[in-house]
Jmol script that loads the backbone (N, CA, C; Angstrom):
load data "model"
ATOM      1  N   MET A   1     125.438  85.268 110.411  1.00  0.00           N
ATOM      2  CA  MET A   1     126.233  83.797 111.468  1.00  0.00           C
ATOM      3  C   MET A   1     125.102  82.552 111.881  1.00  0.00           C
ATOM      4  N   LYS A   2     123.594  82.952 112.032  1.00  0.00           N
ATOM      5  CA  LYS A   2     123.213  81.836 112.750  1.00  0.00           C
ATOM      6  C   LYS A   2     123.404  80.359 111.738  1.00  0.00           C
ATOM      7  N   LYS A   3     122.949  80.856 110.311  1.00  0.00           N
ATOM      8  CA  LYS A   3     123.147  79.779 109.717  1.00  0.00           C
ATOM      9  C   LYS A   3     124.492  79.015 109.408  1.00  0.00           C
ATOM     10  N   PHE A   4     125.591  79.783 109.617  1.00  0.00           N
ATOM     11  CA  PHE A   4     127.051  79.319 109.541  1.00  0.00           C
ATOM     12  C   PHE A   4     127.157  78.444 110.961  1.00  0.00           C
ATOM     13  N   LEU A   5     126.695  78.536 111.915  1.00  0.00           N
ATOM     14  CA  LEU A   5     126.813  78.300 113.520  1.00  0.00           C
ATOM     15  C   LEU A   5     125.982  76.706 113.197  1.00  0.00           C
ATOM     16  N   THR A   6     124.543  76.986 112.480  1.00  0.00           N
ATOM     17  CA  THR A   6     123.973  75.937 112.760  1.00  0.00           C
ATOM     18  C   THR A   6     124.562  74.427 111.600  1.00  0.00           C
ATOM     19  N   THR A   7     125.245  75.048 110.278  1.00  0.00           N
ATOM     20  CA  THR A   7     125.947  74.378 109.137  1.00  0.00           C
ATOM     21  C   THR A   7     127.350  73.762 109.776  1.00  0.00           C
ATOM     22  N   ALA A   8     127.706  74.531 110.622  1.00  0.00           N
ATOM     23  CA  ALA A   8     128.758  74.055 111.514  1.00  0.00           C
ATOM     24  C   ALA A   8     128.529  72.627 112.896  1.00  0.00           C
ATOM     25  N   PHE A   9     127.269  72.855 113.327  1.00  0.00           N
ATOM     26  CA  PHE A   9     126.595  72.426 114.087  1.00  0.00           C
ATOM     27  C   PHE A   9     127.031  70.770 113.420  1.00  0.00           C
ATOM     28  N   LEU A  10     125.838  70.912 112.344  1.00  0.00           N
ATOM     29  CA  LEU A  10     125.284  69.817 111.515  1.00  0.00           C
ATOM     30  C   LEU A  10     126.916  68.791 111.120  1.00  0.00           C
ATOM     31  N   PHE A  11     127.798  69.841 110.423  1.00  0.00           N
ATOM     32  CA  PHE A  11     128.595  69.167 109.970  1.00  0.00           C
ATOM     33  C   PHE A  11     129.727  68.303 111.228  1.00  0.00           C
ATOM     34  N   THR A  12     130.034  68.934 112.353  1.00  0.00           N
ATOM     35  CA  THR A  12     130.335  68.107 113.219  1.00  0.00           C
ATOM     36  C   THR A  12     129.802  67.157 114.066  1.00  0.00           C
ATOM     37  N   LEU A  13     128.510  67.126 114.269  1.00  0.00           N
ATOM     38  CA  LEU A  13     127.615  65.980 114.268  1.00  0.00           C
ATOM     39  C   LEU A  13     127.730  64.953 113.396  1.00  0.00           C
ATOM     40  N   ALA A  14     128.060  65.193 111.880  1.00  0.00           N
ATOM     41  CA  ALA A  14     127.832  64.127 111.202  1.00  0.00           C
ATOM     42  C   ALA A  14     129.404  63.619 111.055  1.00  0.00           C
ATOM     43  N   ALA A  15     130.612  64.357 111.181  1.00  0.00           N
ATOM     44  CA  ALA A  15     131.939  63.699 111.412  1.00  0.00           C
ATOM     45  C   ALA A  15     131.807  62.988 112.287  1.00  0.00           C
ATOM     46  N   VAL A  16     131.461  63.560 113.992  1.00  0.00           N
ATOM     47  CA  VAL A  16     131.162  62.794 114.961  1.00  0.00           C
ATOM     48  C   VAL A  16     130.457  61.351 115.105  1.00  0.00           C
ATOM     49  N   ALA A  17     129.767  61.025 114.048  1.00  0.00           N
ATOM     50  CA  ALA A  17     128.431  59.936 114.307  1.00  0.00           C
ATOM     51  C   ALA A  17     129.675  58.981 113.018  1.00  0.00           C
ATOM     52  N   PHE A  18     130.423  59.265 112.108  1.00  0.00           N
ATOM     53  CA  PHE A  18     130.561  58.418 111.064  1.00  0.00           C
ATOM     54  C   PHE A  18     132.130  58.309 111.299  1.00  0.00           C
ATOM     55  N   ALA A  19     132.996  58.993 112.110  1.00  0.00           N
ATOM     56  CA  ALA A  19     134.163  58.588 112.657  1.00  0.00           C
ATOM     57  C   ALA A  19     134.807  57.653 113.440  1.00  0.00           C
ATOM     58  N   GLN A  20     134.144  56.914 113.872  1.00  0.00           N
ATOM     59  CA  GLN A  20     134.058  56.127 114.502  1.00  0.00           C
ATOM     60  C   GLN A  20     133.967  54.708 114.135  1.00  0.00           C
ATOM     61  N   GLY A  21     134.794  53.401 114.001  1.00  0.00           N
ATOM     62  CA  GLY A  21     134.201  51.915 113.157  1.00  0.00           C
ATOM     63  C   GLY A  21     133.319  51.381 114.361  1.00  0.00           C
ATOM     64  N   ALA A  22     132.589  50.616 113.973  1.00  0.00           N
ATOM     65  CA  ALA A  22     131.771  49.513 114.530  1.00  0.00           C
ATOM     66  C   ALA A  22     132.669  48.792 115.245  1.00  0.00           C
ATOM     67  N   PRO A  23     132.207  48.134 116.768  1.00  0.00           N
ATOM     68  CA  PRO A  23     133.232  47.303 117.375  1.00  0.00           C
ATOM     69  C   PRO A  23     133.115  46.011 116.452  1.00  0.00           C
ATOM     70  N   ALA A  24     134.164  45.221 116.718  1.00  0.00           N
ATOM     71  CA  ALA A  24     134.101  43.647 115.762  1.00  0.00           C
ATOM     72  C   ALA A  24     133.221  42.942 116.497  1.00  0.00           C
ATOM     73  N   ALA A  25     133.215  42.804 117.987  1.00  0.00           N
ATOM     74  CA  ALA A  25     132.473  42.229 118.386  1.00  0.00           C
ATOM     75  C   ALA A  25     130.902  41.967 118.560  1.00  0.00           C
ATOM     76  N   VAL A  26     130.861  43.079 118.254  1.00  0.00           N
ATOM     77  CA  VAL A  26     129.018  43.432 118.519  1.00  0.00           C
ATOM     78  C   VAL A  26     128.481  43.348 116.664  1.00  0.00           C
ATOM     79  N   GLN A  27     127.497  42.610 116.856  1.00  0.00           N
ATOM     80  CA  GLN A  27     126.937  42.000 115.601  1.00  0.00           C
ATOM     81  C   GLN A  27     126.472  43.396 114.561  1.00  0.00           C
ATOM     82  N   LYS A  28     125.673  43.992 115.342  1.00  0.00           N
ATOM     83  CA  LYS A  28     124.926  45.378 114.761  1.00  0.00           C
ATOM     84  C   LYS A  28     125.410  46.649 115.382  1.00  0.00           C
ATOM     85  N   SER A  29     125.707  47.540 115.329  1.00  0.00           N
ATOM     86  CA  SER A  29     126.399  48.106 115.848  1.00  0.00           C
ATOM     87  C   SER A  29     125.545  49.487 116.107  1.00  0.00           C
ATOM     88  N   LEU A  30     125.829  50.852 116.675  1.00  0.00           N
ATOM     89  CA  LEU A  30     124.684  51.982 116.607  1.00  0.00           C
ATOM     90  C   LEU A  30     124.721  52.462 115.687  1.00  0.00           C
ATOM     91  N   PHE A  31     125.815  52.345 114.799  1.00  0.00           N
ATOM     92  CA  PHE A  31     125.753  53.680 113.342  1.00  0.00           C
ATOM     93  C   PHE A  31     125.541  52.617 112.166  1.00  0.00           C
ATOM     94  N   GLU A  32     124.924  51.701 112.137  1.00  0.00           N
ATOM     95  CA  GLU A  32     124.346  50.754 111.257  1.00  0.00           C
ATOM     96  C   GLU A  32     123.426  51.157 110.439  1.00  0.00           C
ATOM     97  N   GLY A  33     122.607  52.001 111.053  1.00  0.00           N
ATOM     98  CA  GLY A  33     121.340  52.511 110.113  1.00  0.00           C
ATOM     99  C   GLY A  33     120.227  52.991 111.189  1.00  0.00           C
ATOM    100  N   GLN A  34     120.090  52.696 112.381  1.00  0.00           N
ATOM    101  CA  GLN A  34     118.805  52.799 112.910  1.00  0.00           C
ATOM    102  C   GLN A  34     119.522  54.308 113.545  1.00  0.00           C
ATOM    103  N   PHE A  35     120.555  54.690 113.856  1.00  0.00           N
ATOM    104  CA  PHE A  35     120.916  56.110 114.346  1.00  0.00           C
ATOM    105  C   PHE A  35     121.210  57.071 112.888  1.00  0.00           C
ATOM    106  N   THR A  36     121.253  56.666 111.990  1.00  0.00           N
ATOM    107  CA  THR A  36     120.934  57.486 110.856  1.00  0.00           C
ATOM    108  C   THR A  36     120.024  57.806 110.512  1.00  0.00           C
ATOM    109  N   ALA A  37     119.058  56.747 110.916  1.00  0.00           N
ATOM    110  CA  ALA A  37     118.062  57.473 110.297  1.00  0.00           C
ATOM    111  C   ALA A  37     117.288  58.371 111.182  1.00  0.00           C
ATOM    112  N   HIS A  38     117.600  57.927 112.732  1.00  0.00           N
ATOM    113  CA  HIS A  38     116.936  59.184 113.331  1.00  0.00           C
ATOM    114  C   HIS A  38     117.182  60.423 113.471  1.00  0.00           C
ATOM    115  N   ILE A  39     118.975  60.755 113.156  1.00  0.00           N
ATOM    116  CA  ILE A  39     119.713  61.842 112.581  1.00  0.00           C
ATOM    117  C   ILE A  39     119.128  62.362 111.459  1.00  0.00           C
ATOM    118  N   ALA A  40     118.884  61.751 110.622  1.00  0.00           N
ATOM    119  CA  ALA A  40     118.245  62.208 109.013  1.00  0.00           C
ATOM    120  C   ALA A  40     116.616  62.867 109.786  1.00  0.00           C
ATOM    121  N   LEU A  41     116.212  62.270 110.244  1.00  0.00           N
ATOM    122  CA  LEU A  41     114.481  62.317 110.387  1.00  0.00           C
ATOM    123  C   LEU A  41     114.188  63.964 111.799  1.00  0.00           C
ATOM    124  N   ALA A  42     115.394  63.930 112.795  1.00  0.00           N
ATOM    125  CA  ALA A  42     115.635  65.083 113.271  1.00  0.00           C
ATOM    126  C   ALA A  42     115.868  66.512 112.524  1.00  0.00           C
ATOM    127  N   ILE A  43     117.173  65.538 111.751  1.00  0.00           N
ATOM    128  CA  ILE A  43     117.391  67.354 110.760  1.00  0.00           C
ATOM    129  C   ILE A  43     116.383  67.909 109.943  1.00  0.00           C
ATOM    130  N   ALA A  44     115.281  66.551 109.168  1.00  0.00           N
ATOM    131  CA  ALA A  44     114.613  66.562 108.471  1.00  0.00           C
ATOM    132  C   ALA A  44     113.461  67.510 109.209  1.00  0.00           C
ATOM    133  N   ALA A  45     113.109  67.091 110.180  1.00  0.00           N
ATOM    134  CA  ALA A  45     111.783  67.962 111.033  1.00  0.00           C
ATOM    135  C   ALA A  45     112.426  69.160 111.809  1.00  0.00           C
ATOM    136  N   ALA A  46     113.470  69.272 112.090  1.00  0.00           N
ATOM    137  CA  ALA A  46     114.054  70.650 112.345  1.00  0.00           C
ATOM    138  C   ALA A  46     113.776  71.311 110.805  1.00  0.00           C
ATOM    139  N   GLY A  47     114.521  71.325 110.022  1.00  0.00           N
ATOM    140  CA  GLY A  47     114.448  71.589 108.651  1.00  0.00           C
ATOM    141  C   GLY A  47     112.958  72.275 108.059  1.00  0.00           C
ATOM    142  N   CYS A  48     111.796  71.477 108.339  1.00  0.00           N
ATOM    143  CA  CYS A  48     110.251  71.656 107.898  1.00  0.00           C
ATOM    144  C   CYS A  48     109.862  72.337 109.078  1.00  0.00           C
ATOM    145  N   GLY A  49     110.273  72.474 110.485  1.00  0.00           N
ATOM    146  CA  GLY A  49     109.574  73.830 111.407  1.00  0.00           C
ATOM    147  C   GLY A  49     110.115  74.992 111.031  1.00  0.00           C
ATOM    148  N   LEU A  50     111.628  74.974 110.766  1.00  0.00           N
ATOM    149  CA  LEU A  50     111.780  76.006 110.243  1.00  0.00           C
ATOM    150  C   LEU A  50     111.229  76.873 108.909  1.00  0.00           C
ATOM    151  N   ALA A  51     110.681  75.998 108.178  1.00  0.00           N
ATOM    152  CA  ALA A  51     110.523  76.644 106.757  1.00  0.00           C
ATOM    153  C   ALA A  51     109.084  76.793 106.940  1.00  0.00           C
ATOM    154  N   GLN A  52     108.177  75.936 107.742  1.00  0.00           N
ATOM    155  CA  GLN A  52     107.039  76.095 107.972  1.00  0.00           C
ATOM    156  C   GLN A  52     106.745  77.463 108.888  1.00  0.00           C
ATOM    157  N   GLY A  53     107.485  77.793 109.911  1.00  0.00           N
ATOM    158  CA  GLY A  53     107.586  78.995 110.517  1.00  0.00           C
ATOM    159  C   GLY A  53     107.727  80.176 109.376  1.00  0.00           C
ATOM    160  N   LYS A  54     108.749  80.346 108.621  1.00  0.00           N
ATOM    161  CA  LYS A  54     109.356  81.400 107.819  1.00  0.00           C
ATOM    162  C   LYS A  54     107.861  81.460 106.784  1.00  0.00           C
ATOM    163  N   ALA A  55     107.056  80.385 105.962  1.00  0.00           N
ATOM    164  CA  ALA A  55     105.890  80.206 105.467  1.00  0.00           C
ATOM    165  C   ALA A  55     105.139  81.026 105.844  1.00  0.00           C
ATOM    166  N   VAL A  56     104.662  80.788 107.445  1.00  0.00           N
ATOM    167  CA  VAL A  56     103.365  81.343 108.073  1.00  0.00           C
ATOM    168  C   VAL A  56     103.654  82.967 108.332  1.00  0.00           C
ATOM    169  N   VAL A  57     104.972  83.469 108.250  1.00  0.00           N
ATOM    170  CA  VAL A  57     104.894  84.688 108.884  1.00  0.00           C
ATOM    171  C   VAL A  57     105.103  85.593 107.425  1.00  0.00           C
ATOM    172  N   ALA A  58     105.597  84.736 106.512  1.00  0.00           N
ATOM    173  CA  ALA A  58     105.293  85.500 105.240  1.00  0.00           C
ATOM    174  C   ALA A  58     103.851  85.665 104.769  1.00  0.00           C
ATOM    175  N   ALA A  59     102.964  84.525 104.818  1.00  0.00           N
ATOM    176  CA  ALA A  59     101.417  84.674 104.870  1.00  0.00           C
ATOM    177  C   ALA A  59     100.802  85.791 105.825  1.00  0.00           C
ATOM    178  N   CYS A  60     101.450  85.968 106.955  1.00  0.00           N
ATOM    179  CA  CYS A  60     100.648  86.712 107.762  1.00  0.00           C
ATOM    180  C   CYS A  60     101.225  88.338 107.466  1.00  0.00           C
ATOM    181  N   GLU A  61     102.511  88.437 107.095  1.00  0.00           N
ATOM    182  CA  GLU A  61     102.836  89.838 106.418  1.00  0.00           C
ATOM    183  C   GLU A  61     101.890  90.155 105.188  1.00  0.00           C
ATOM    184  N   GLY A  62     101.825  89.017 104.480  1.00  0.00           N
ATOM    185  CA  GLY A  62     101.090  89.531 102.954  1.00  0.00           C
ATOM    186  C   GLY A  62      99.824  89.726 103.247  1.00  0.00           C
ATOM    187  N   VAL A  63      98.903  88.913 104.354  1.00  0.00           N
ATOM    188  CA  VAL A  63      97.721  89.412 104.320  1.00  0.00           C
ATOM    189  C   VAL A  63      97.298  90.829 105.080  1.00  0.00           C
ATOM    190  N   ALA A  64      98.855  91.156 106.156  1.00  0.00           N
ATOM    191  CA  ALA A  64      98.488  92.427 106.450  1.00  0.00           C
ATOM    192  C   ALA A  64      98.342  93.506 105.858  1.00  0.00           C
ATOM    193  N   ARG A  65      99.265  93.242 104.830  1.00  0.00           N
ATOM    194  CA  ARG A  65      99.452  94.572 103.754  1.00  0.00           C
ATOM    195  C   ARG A  65      98.270  94.580 102.622  1.00  0.00           C
ATOM    196  N   ASN A  66      97.591  93.191 102.854  1.00  0.00           N
ATOM    197  CA  ASN A  66      96.470  92.981 101.429  1.00  0.00           C
ATOM    198  C   ASN A  66      95.610  92.756 102.008  1.00  0.00           C
ATOM    199  N   PRO A  67      94.784  92.890 102.649  1.00  0.00           N
ATOM    200  CA  PRO A  67      93.341  91.894 103.375  1.00  0.00           C
ATOM    201  C   PRO A  67      92.932  91.343 102.216  1.00  0.00           C
ATOM    202  N   GLN A  68      92.349  92.107 101.242  1.00  0.00           N
ATOM    203  CA  GLN A  68      91.703  91.633  99.924  1.00  0.00           C
ATOM    204  C   GLN A  68      92.211  90.174  99.742  1.00  0.00           C
ATOM    205  N   ALA A  69      93.472  90.310  99.503  1.00  0.00           N
ATOM    206  CA  ALA A  69      93.936  88.951  99.313  1.00  0.00           C
ATOM    207  C   ALA A  69      94.623  87.988 100.046  1.00  0.00           C
ATOM    208  N   ALA A  70      93.606  87.824 101.295  1.00  0.00           N
ATOM    209  CA  ALA A  70      93.781  86.679 102.308  1.00  0.00           C
ATOM    210  C   ALA A  70      93.351  85.376 101.732  1.00  0.00           C
ATOM    211  N   GLY A  71      92.594  85.270 100.530  1.00  0.00           N
ATOM    212  CA  GLY A  71      92.071  83.625 100.674  1.00  0.00           C
ATOM    213  C   GLY A  71      93.095  83.195  99.769  1.00  0.00           C
ATOM    214  N   ASN A  72      93.160  84.092  98.596  1.00  0.00           N
ATOM    215  CA  ASN A  72      94.607  83.550  97.671  1.00  0.00           C
ATOM    216  C   ASN A  72      95.919  83.056  98.727  1.00  0.00           C
ATOM    217  N   ILE A  73      96.118  84.292  99.380  1.00  0.00           N
ATOM    218  CA  ILE A  73      97.276  84.009 100.338  1.00  0.00           C
ATOM    219  C   ILE A  73      97.280  82.502 101.190  1.00  0.00           C
ATOM    220  N   ARG A  74      96.328  82.331 101.809  1.00  0.00           N
ATOM    221  CA  ARG A  74      95.686  81.169 102.764  1.00  0.00           C
ATOM    222  C   ARG A  74      96.279  79.844 101.956  1.00  0.00           C
ATOM    223  N   THR A  75      95.357  79.914 100.710  1.00  0.00           N
ATOM    224  CA  THR A  75      95.311  78.645  99.854  1.00  0.00           C
ATOM    225  C   THR A  75      96.695  78.329  99.257  1.00  0.00           C
ATOM    226  N   THR A  76      97.378  79.305  98.830  1.00  0.00           N
ATOM    227  CA  THR A  76      99.330  79.263  98.670  1.00  0.00           C
ATOM    228  C   THR A  76      99.744  78.579  99.757  1.00  0.00           C
ATOM    229  N   MET A  77      99.563  79.528 101.081  1.00  0.00           N
ATOM    230  CA  MET A  77     100.108  79.185 102.468  1.00  0.00           C
ATOM    231  C   MET A  77     100.027  77.401 102.701  1.00  0.00           C
ATOM    232  N   ILE A  78      98.755  76.808 102.525  1.00  0.00           N
ATOM    233  CA  ILE A  78      98.602  75.680 102.607  1.00  0.00           C
ATOM    234  C   ILE A  78      99.060  74.536 101.562  1.00  0.00           C
ATOM    235  N   ILE A  79      98.907  74.535 100.568  1.00  0.00           N
ATOM    236  CA  ILE A  79      99.895  73.968  99.514  1.00  0.00           C
ATOM    237  C   ILE A  79     101.030  73.449 100.139  1.00  0.00           C
ATOM    238  N   GLY A  80     101.572  75.149 100.303  1.00  0.00           N
ATOM    239  CA  GLY A  80     103.253  75.149 100.545  1.00  0.00           C
ATOM    240  C   GLY A  80     103.632  74.249 101.272  1.00  0.00           C
ATOM    241  N   LEU A  81     102.801  74.853 102.718  1.00  0.00           N
ATOM    242  CA  LEU A  81     103.117  74.111 104.018  1.00  0.00           C
ATOM    243  C   LEU A  81     102.955  72.055 103.719  1.00  0.00           C
ATOM    244  N   ALA A  82     101.604  71.646 103.209  1.00  0.00           N
ATOM    245  CA  ALA A  82     101.710  70.556 102.811  1.00  0.00           C
ATOM    246  C   ALA A  82     102.854  70.209 101.729  1.00  0.00           C
ATOM    247  N   LEU A  83     103.418  70.766 101.239  1.00  0.00           N
ATOM    248  CA  LEU A  83     105.123  70.387 100.282  1.00  0.00           C
ATOM    249  C   LEU A  83     106.012  70.509 101.134  1.00  0.00           C
ATOM    250  N   ILE A  84     106.103  70.805 102.071  1.00  0.00           N
ATOM    251  CA  ILE A  84     107.162  70.847 103.076  1.00  0.00           C
ATOM    252  C   ILE A  84     107.171  70.175 104.016  1.00  0.00           C
ATOM    253  N   GLU A  85     105.781  69.602 104.395  1.00  0.00           N
ATOM    254  CA  GLU A  85     105.535  68.624 105.420  1.00  0.00           C
ATOM    255  C   GLU A  85     105.838  67.450 104.574  1.00  0.00           C
ATOM    256  N   ALA A  86     105.434  67.051 103.245  1.00  0.00           N
ATOM    257  CA  ALA A  86     106.042  65.647 102.686  1.00  0.00           C
ATOM    258  C   ALA A  86     107.292  65.083 102.331  1.00  0.00           C
ATOM    259  N   LEU A  87     108.146  66.525 102.769  1.00  0.00           N
ATOM    260  CA  LEU A  87     109.646  66.060 102.678  1.00  0.00           C
ATOM    261  C   LEU A  87     110.212  65.300 103.885  1.00  0.00           C
ATOM    262  N   VAL A  88     109.488  65.699 105.102  1.00  0.00           N
ATOM    263  CA  VAL A  88     109.542  64.757 106.277  1.00  0.00           C
ATOM    264  C   VAL A  88     109.094  63.564 106.242  1.00  0.00           C
ATOM    265  N   ILE A  89     107.843  63.459 105.798  1.00  0.00           N
ATOM    266  CA  ILE A  89     107.406  62.377 105.445  1.00  0.00           C
ATOM    267  C   ILE A  89     108.143  61.494 104.443  1.00  0.00           C
ATOM    268  N   TYR A  90     108.702  62.264 103.225  1.00  0.00           N
ATOM    269  CA  TYR A  90     109.806  61.197 102.572  1.00  0.00           C
ATOM    270  C   TYR A  90     111.095  60.658 103.482  1.00  0.00           C
ATOM    271  N   VAL A  91     111.277  61.445 104.344  1.00  0.00           N
ATOM    272  CA  VAL A  91     112.735  61.085 105.182  1.00  0.00           C
ATOM    273  C   VAL A  91     111.856  59.949 106.099  1.00  0.00           C
ATOM    274  N   LEU A  92     110.999  60.088 106.517  1.00  0.00           N
ATOM    275  CA  LEU A  92     110.231  59.303 107.553  1.00  0.00           C
ATOM    276  C   LEU A  92     110.155  57.700 106.698  1.00  0.00           C
ATOM    277  N   VAL A  93     109.778  57.726 105.446  1.00  0.00           N
ATOM    278  CA  VAL A  93     109.708  56.370 105.006  1.00  0.00           C
ATOM    279  C   VAL A  93     111.386  55.736 104.322  1.00  0.00           C
ATOM    280  N   ALA A  94     111.717  56.646 104.150  1.00  0.00           N
ATOM    281  CA  ALA A  94     113.470  56.184 104.060  1.00  0.00           C
ATOM    282  C   ALA A  94     114.318  55.613 105.168  1.00  0.00           C
ATOM    283  N   ALA A  95     113.704  56.249 106.465  1.00  0.00           N
ATOM    284  CA  ALA A  95     114.044  55.961 107.826  1.00  0.00           C
ATOM    285  C   ALA A  95     113.719  54.484 107.909  1.00  0.00           C
ATOM    286  N   PHE A  96     112.398  54.212 107.856  1.00  0.00           N
ATOM    287  CA  PHE A  96     111.547  52.836 107.828  1.00  0.00           C
ATOM    288  C   PHE A  96     112.348  51.792 106.989  1.00  0.00           C
ATOM    289  N   ALA A  97     112.889  52.426 105.634  1.00  0.00           N
ATOM    290  CA  ALA A  97     113.611  51.399 105.028  1.00  0.00           C
ATOM    291  C   ALA A  97     114.980  51.031 105.117  1.00  0.00           C
ATOM    292  N   ILE A  98     115.177  51.873 105.926  1.00  0.00           N
ATOM    293  CA  ILE A  98     117.005  51.788 106.539  1.00  0.00           C
ATOM    294  C   ILE A  98     117.029  50.822 107.660  1.00  0.00           C
ATOM    295  N   LYS A  99     115.895  51.017 108.551  1.00  0.00           N
ATOM    296  CA  LYS A  99     115.985  49.774 109.634  1.00  0.00           C
ATOM    297  C   LYS A  99     115.422  48.572 108.575  1.00  0.00           C
TER     298      LYS A  99
END
end "model"
wireframe off; spacefill off
backbone 0.3
color backbone group
């Protein structure tokens, strides 16, 4: 149910953001690029936070079940966290390209 509500909220936000046209008198409207870049970055950062939280929880549970494997679990978790964080950096680069 939580995933459904999150998805419904994001679709509603996207529909509202792109439903209105830009005013003819204004040269650069709010929806031309900067707003879209900020929304994309906010969604990516939120997804990154959720994914990193789940990764750390899973690693802690793994270490709690098997303390001898803590080194391997920690190494794998750090690599995974770096890859998850790289996705947000890609969106940040794309946001700078849009501006």
